[in-house]
N, C-alpha and C positions, 0 to 999 in steps of 0.2 A: 582584550582578544584584539589582535592585530589586523587592521582594516585593508592590509595588501594579501591578506591570505584565510581562507576558512578555518574554523576551528577544528574540524572532527579530526585531520589526520594526528593532530596534537593531542589528542586524548590519553595518548599512554604516558604523556610526560607527567600527569599531576595524580591520577587517579589510584594509580598503582601505590605511589608513596601514602596516599590517603589511608588505603586500603591495608597497607602493614599497622598502623596502629587498627370379453366380450362374452358371455353367457352367465346364465344365474350362479348364484354362490354354491361352494360345494361344501360337504360337512365335514367338519374335523373327526378325528377319532375322539376326543372329547367331546361329551354329549353337551349342546347347548352354545356351543361355540360355531361360527357359520364363517367360513372364508371365501374369498374374493378373488378371482383373476386381475391381474396387474399387466394391463400393455397396451397397444395403440397402434400409430402406423408410421411407415418409413418412406420416404419418396427421394427420388433422386440417387440412387445406392447403385453405384458400380463394382463394389468390392466386397469385403467382409469387414462388416463392423461388429463390435462387442459393446454389449450393454451390460449395464449393472443395476440392480435395485438394492440400495440402500447399503453400497459399497459390496454387494455380493450376489448370488444368483447370476453367476455370468451366463449372457445370452448371446450367441453368434448369429447375425442376420447376415444373408447373403443376397436376400432378395426384397424388391419393393412389395409393400403389402401390410398387412398386419401381424403385428407378434405379439405373444404373450410370453410372461414369465413363467418358468417352472414351478416358482412357490406362489401358491396364492395367499394374500394376507388376512387377517380378522378385520372385523369391523373396528373402527377406531385407532386401528394401526396405523404408524405414517410410512409412506412410501417417498422413495427419492430415486430417480432414475439417472443416471449419468453415462456418460461413454468412457468405458475402460481403454479401447482401441480403436484410433480412428481408421476408416478404410484407405489404402495405398491412393496417394495422389488427389484425396478430397477431404473437406471439413465438413462435418457433421454437426448439428447444434439440436439440442432439446427444448422443446417450449412445453409448459405445463407439465413437467416432468416430477412436480413434487406436492404432496397435500396428505389429507386424511383420508383413509378408506372408510367410505359410507355405503358403498354397494360395489358392482363390478366396475371396474377402471379401464376405458379403451380411449380416452382422448389425449393420450400422449403422443405427440407429434417429435418426429426426428426428419429434420431436413439436410438433406446432402448435396453439397454442390462441388465443382472442380473449378480450380481456379490457378490461373497462370501465376498470379502472384503469392499463394499458398505458401507460406514458410520463408516468405523473402520480406527484406525489409526496403522502405522507399522512404528517401530524404525528402520532406515535402516543404521545408521553408526554413529559412534562418540561413546563417554562414558555415561553412566548412573550415573555418579559422576561430581561435580563440580570442576573446576580448572585444567582439563587435558590439560599439554602441547601440543604445535602443533608438527604433525609428517610429516615434510617436504620431506623428500627425495630428489630426484633428481629434479631441475628445469627443467620443460617441460615434465615429465615422468609420466604418471599414475601407481600407486603402489598400489596394496590393504590396504597395512598399512599408506598410506598417510591419513592425516586430519588434518584441522585446528584447531587451540588452542581454547579452551572456548573464548567466547566474545559477547560481545553485542554493539548494534547502529551499526553494518557492513553497508556497501552499499552492495546493493543487485541487480542483472539483470538476465533475461533471453534470451539468444542470438537467433540466426534465425534457428540454428541448434537443439534448444530444451535444451541446455546445461545450467546449473545453475550456476552464478557466483557470489562470494562476493569479497570486500574489504574492508582491515582493520578492524575497532571498537577499541575497548576498550578491551582487554584480555591478554591471555598468549601466548607468545612467545616460541620458540623451549627450552629453558631454563627453561620455567616456570614461567618467571617472568612476572608480570602484567605491563601493561600501553598502550598505542596509538602504534596502528600497521598500516603498510601500505602495508602487503602481499597482493598479489592476487591469488584467487584460482578458479578452474573452476571443477563442479561435472556433469559427466555423468551418467542421469537416468540409460541408456540403460546398459552401464557397470559397474555401482555402485562403482566407483574409484573416487577419487580425486586427482587431479594436481595442483601442485603447479607451478603458471605461471609466478610469479615474483615479485619482492619488499622484503623486509628484513626479514631475520628469527628473528630479534629481535626488542624489543620496541623501540619509539623514534626515528625512521630515518627521517631525513630531506627530503625536497622535492627537486627533480631536474628539474627546470622549461626550462631550454633552451631556445629557442626564440620562443616567441609568434606566434602559428600558423603553426609551423613548426615540423611534427613528427619526434621522435628522439628515438632510441632504449635506451638511458640512460635515459631518462625523466620518472619521474613519481610523483603524487603527495604524499607529506609528509604524515606522520603518523597522523590519525585522526578518529572521530567516529562522526555518526549524519549528515553524508553527504547526500544531495540529489542526486537520481539517476535517470536515463532515458535510454531506448533502442529503436534506432530508426528503420526506416523499413530497411536500408541496413545492421542492426545486429551490429554495432558500439555501444559503452557503453560509457554513459555521466556522469558525476559525477560535483557535485557543493557544495563547502564550505565543513562545518562542524567545530567541535572542534578540537583541538589539547594541548599541553602543549609546554611552553617555556624551557629554560633551566633551571628557578627555579620553574618548574611545576605549573606554573600558566595556566588557561586555557586561551586559544587564538582561534579567530575564523577568519574565511578563507571565501573569496567571488570568488576563483578562478575556472573556469570552464574548466574541462577536457573531453577529448575524447579519447576512446580508440578502437583501431581496432584489432579484434582477430585474424583476418587476417596476417596482419603483425607484432602483438605483440608489438605494439608501441603506447605510450600515447602522445596524444597533448595538449599543453598547449593553450587552446581558447582564453579566456579573463578574466578579473579580474586581481587583483593584488597579486604577488608573495610576498606580504608582509602581513602578519596576522593584522587584526584589521582595515581593508579597511572601509573608511566611506561610500563609494558609492558615487552613483548620481543620483537621480530622474529625474531629469528633469522635462518635462511636462505631465501629466496624459494622456494616450492614443498616446503619440507621440514617435514612436522610433527615437533613435539617438544613433550615435557611442558614445557619450562621456557618456550613462545610463549604470549603472551597481549596483544590489542590494547591500546593505553594507553586509558586512560579518555577517555569522550567522550560526546555527546550528538546526537539527532538524526540517528543513520546509517540508512541503507537496511537490509533485511533481506529475505532470502527462504527457505525450507528447499524442498530438491528432492525427487526421487522416491525416493531413498537416503536420506532423512531426514538428512543433512547441513544444517547451519544456515550459512547466508551472510551477511555483515556489510560494508557500503562506506562509506566517509566518516565524517562526522561533526565534531564543530566541539568546543572548549573555549573557555571565556570566561575573561574579567577584567572584572571589575567589572561593567558592562550593555553590553560589548559582546565581540566574537569576536576572539580572539588566535590563533587557530589552526584551519583546516580541513584534512581529509584527505582523499587518494584511494586509499587502500589499501583493497585486495579480501581478505578473512580467508572460511576455513571452519574450522566445528568439527564435529568427528564426534563424535557423544555414544557411539559406540560404542568408541572407543579414548580418549576424554577429551580430546584434544588439537586445538589450532589451528593451521592453517599457514597462513601470510601469502602470498597467491596471486600477486599482481601489484599495483601501483601504488608510488607511493613512501613511504620510510619517512620521509621529511622531510615536515613541511608544508606548505601553501599552495603544490602543486605546480599548473602551469599544464596546461591541456588540450591533448593531442597527437590532432589530430583526423583526419589523414589523408586520407583520399578519401571521400566521402559513399558508402555503401552496399557498401564494401570493407573487409572486415575485415584486422588487419596487427597483428603482435607488438609494433609500437612505438605504437598507437592506447592510448590512455587518457582516460577522462573527467577534467577538472580536478578539485582537491579541492575540498568542497562538501560542505554541510549541509541537511537538510531537503528532499531530492529526492525523488521519487516513484519507487516499483519496483511491477514484475509479475514474475510466472514464467509462461511460456507452457507448452501442452501438450508441447513438445519439450525444455523442461527449460533453456531459456535465459533469463539473467537479463535483466530490463529495466530503463531507469533516465531518468528525463527531471526537468531543472531542479534546482531548488534554489537556493542562494545560495552562490556559490562563486568559480572563477578560470575566465575564457575563454582562450582561446588567446593572448590578448596581454596576458597576467598582470593582466588588468581584474577587481577583483569587483563583484557586482551578480547580480540574479537571472537566471538561467537558462532557456531551454527546449529545449535540444538531448536529443535522444532518443537513447538509447545500448542495445545489445544485447552482451552477454557470452556466448558458449559455452564451458560447462564443458569439453566436450572438447578442444576447439583451445586455449582458454587464450586467445583473441583478442578485444577488442573491436572491433565496429563502429558509426561513428557512421552513424546511420539519418536523422535529419533533425533540423530546427529548427537555429538559428542558432549559429556558433561564437564569436558574441561575446554579452555581456550587454545587457540593458534591452531586448528585443525586444518590441513589442506585440503582441496577439493579432491574427490573422486569420481572423474568424469564418464568411465566406461566408453561404450562406442555412441557416436551421435547419433540421436534419431531412435536409440535402442532404450526403453527403462529396463533397470536392474534392482532388484534389492540393494545391491552393494553401492549404487551411485548416491553420492551426496554433495552439494554444492561446498565448498571450502568457507571456514569462519569469514564472516564480512559484515560490514557495518554500511548504513545508507542505501542499502539496494533499492530498486523499483519492484513494487508487486501490482498484481491484477488477479482477480476471479473471474473465471468466463462462464458463459452462461450452463455450462455442464457441470459446474462446479470445481473444477481442476484449477489448481493456484498456480502462479505462473511468479519469475524471480527472474530479475535482469541487474547484472554487474554490481556495483559497491567497491566500497574498499577492503581488499581482503586477499585470501590465500588462494594462489593457483594450484595447479595439478603437481609443479615441484615443491610448493612450498615456499613460492617469491610473495611477498606483500607490496601489492600496489593497485591501482584500479583495474577494474577488470569488465569484461565485455561479454560474457556467458550469459544464454539464454536457459531458463532451466522452466521445466513443466512438472508439478508434484498431484498424482493422482491420489485423493484420501481414499478411495474405495480400495485400492491395492496397496497403499503406503509405498509406491513407488517413484521415484526422481528418474526423470529423462532429460538431459543435455539435448537442448534442440538446436541452438546455434549458438556464433560467437566462437572464442580461442578458450582453450584452457591453459592460456598462458596470458599471464596479467600483462599490461602496459601496452596492448596495442593500439596503432592507430586505426581512424576510421577510414572507410571505403565509402565515398559518398555516391558515385554514380550520377547519373543524371537527375535532376530533380523532378521530383512525381512520378519517377520509372521504378517499379518494382524489378529487382535484380538479384541472382543466385550470388553473385559477388559482393553486392553492399552488406553495411554493417557498421553501425555507429562505433565510434571509439570508445577504449574504455573510459569509463567513468563514475562517479559517486555522487550521489545528491542530486538526482534528477528529478524531475516532476512526472508524471505519467496519468495515464486518462485509459478507458477502455469504451469504447463507442456501441452503438446499439446493434452493429453487422459483429460484434466479436473483435473486432481489430484493436491493437494494443497501441497506445501512441506514447511517445517519449520525448521529452524537452530536455535539452541543455545539462547542467549540472557541471561538476569539476572535472576536467578529463583530457583526452587526448584529440587534437584534431585531425584533420587530415596528410599533414607534414610532420604529426608528431610532437608538437609543441602542447604543452599540459598547461591549463587555466580555466577558467569559465568560459562554457559554449551556450549559444543559443541557437542550437540547431534542432527541427522539429522532424521525427521518424515515425513512421506507422507501419507496424508490423502485422501479416494476415497469416494468420496460425493455419 
């Protein structure tokens, strides 16, 4: 892997060749079944709000006070209240919106606010030009001048206190040298300052593994990009795999699993090999075992469910500057037992997609092998997956825009929407208006968020615009699972746009991050979307690694 440029836009070089080879219950009409009303209260509303329960039963609300859905639910049924349509000029959020029915439900709270920054981007820190060197300051000390260097494919987390964390990536160190990094950073949205928490100020640092399962102050993962990350309920940060470089600057992948405790500021090497290139062991599908572990990989998709189980899908291995293999295997890791389970997908790389019928779950369905896909977790615990660079149903390699849902309870994949073939251009429609025909173009290494209402958000990546041009993108999309509709929220329908930064810390209608791929992202407790760096375009149209930090208020 060349150290002057990231891997991912070169994926097309190698993989295609490889593939060529309130009230009481009401009585239901059926005897013995009691149903209960589902409702709550709305405050701050000035327009018309449309709510949904379990993706249906639309309820238009035009006044503050109590609300009740038309359809009651039986005892034991699940409810999930989300926002289908926001009121004009306002942002509403749902609290206590999901649960199991044990009686009348009247505790759902919907709060609406008007915000001058609603629907606007604000440039919060970092440079508006590419290739900025890191400003580290003193380890553990927050100072106004601190900022990570420009970088792409970093690991990112949000901790239990709402701080934003990032680790490593490919980018610029304290001396402005480009390469793999293993520095750990924390950003406080309330304080507006970065803190260098550990790791090297220079590129190419090797890992210090210590004793497996034992935390130590000296232990730390080696320099890498494209690692998978999770945050657990205790606020610990988890990291798996990624791609680094050996002494000869050849790409090497890892399958090591790490945990970081922000309280003790210590890393623990949890599982996997301390040597790159581990082949892993699949074991028996569906059966957890101490010897199971995924093969080394980078740019996999990761989720963590309500039970604290870590999920991992796909990823890639590299040969020189191109991809040699992509995966479509789905894994789970239970921190309580310390064991991996190969859940679904193939144990062989480069598997084609098995789409079945759109909207129909089936045991034979499976997304094709891919890396750099985008993932979300919804309020019901389903895993969502979109796009990436990989293999379509025709065994053809390229960027994808297919949207998938995996139900851990049934163990089945559902192809929801998007194309079953690679290379699809974007269908943008009218900005701000959701429509059934809208769809983001095929893309890889975009950024994703899930908001409090259960809506899925997507930004940028390397892919196809409305005209079919392949380049970095700056479009922001929202997907509502209840309606199955995409909305183009902001950004351009044309690829390769420069950034418009405006004044630091000030949200404005004209502000917009430049088109980019492989950024880091977070969502804060107020529902604001945060975006950092990536490989893309700066304020004058230069394209390389960035270290700008942005906030978007939906």
